[in-house]
Residue, then its C-alpha position, 0 to 999 in steps of 0.5 A: m123896768a126900774k120899777a119891774k125891778a123893784a115890784n120883783k125885789v120885794d115879792i121874791e123878799s116876801l116869799l122868802r120871808a114866806g119860806n122862813e116863817e113856814s120853816a120855823k112853824a115846821k120846825k116848831s111842830e116837829i118837835p113833840s110836846i109833853t103835857n099835863q106839866e104846864k105848871l112846871a113849863d110855866d115857872a121854868n119859863e118864869l125863872l129861866r126870863e128872870y135868869a137871863e136878866l139876872e145874868q145881864q144885871v150881873q155883867a153890868v154890875k161886875a163891870k162897873l166893878h172892875e171900873v171903879v176897882f181897876p184904878e185902886y188895885t193898880e195905884r195899889a200895885k204901883a206903889d208897892n202895896f199889891t194886893k189881889s183883893l179889894n173890899l167895898d164896904g156896904s150900907s146895907t150889906q158887907g158889901v163885896q170883894v173884888t178878888y183878880t186872879d193870876r190868869f191871863s188870855e194868851i198873846d197871839i204871837k205876832h206881838e213878841v216883837q212888840i212885847q220885846k221892844a217894850c219890857n225885858f221878855d224873858q222876865f214876864f213872858e214864856r213862849k208855848v206851843s199849843l199842840k193838839l193831834k188831828e186825830q187821837t186815836v191809838e194809830s195816831v199816837k203809835d205813830l207819834v211814839a214810833l217817831i220821837g221813841p217811848a221815854k221821850f213821848a213820856e217825856l214830853f206827853e201826858t197821855k190818858y186813855v178814854i173811851s169816847c162815844l161815837g156820834d149819835m150816841d144821844r139816840k143809840q145810847f136807849g139801845l145799849p146794855g143797862q149796865v153799860r148806859e149807867l156808864l154814860k153821863q150826858a152833858a145837862p140838857s140846854i133848857k131855853v125861853r120858848k116864846 
């Protein structure tokens, strides 16, 4: 019986794998191809592969730079000799400059007590509230103004009135008049290497 279950498992896994392969083939065949642009496609494919490899190398170099520079940055700050930037001189180039910025990720509120125990919270931090309207419609804003009043609303909120495209605009845009379509700014397309 155990052998039968094992055999069934292999058969099911093979069946699922075959289904995935067929689905992948079907998806690839659904996308139409443009011909007579092979040189451009090959150049783009090659450059995108190189770019992806370079991005990985750059990230590794940045991590190594941080590993080398951060202790010096920290020691200088502790010695009352703070600087945001430090240079690393090169032998055959000008080298690089590493600059730390005054931007930090938000800290989850669950760490507040821990921070308060460790330091003077109010000297280094402030509590902020992140607000997002679930429905960003004219009606929801009118409701909010009615609840707190126009003056308080203007004091608390900075608003911007915009026109937002409805879904499927990538397809619908081609049915719009030219003078409207030229107002659209579609996000840059993603480009990936075909395998």
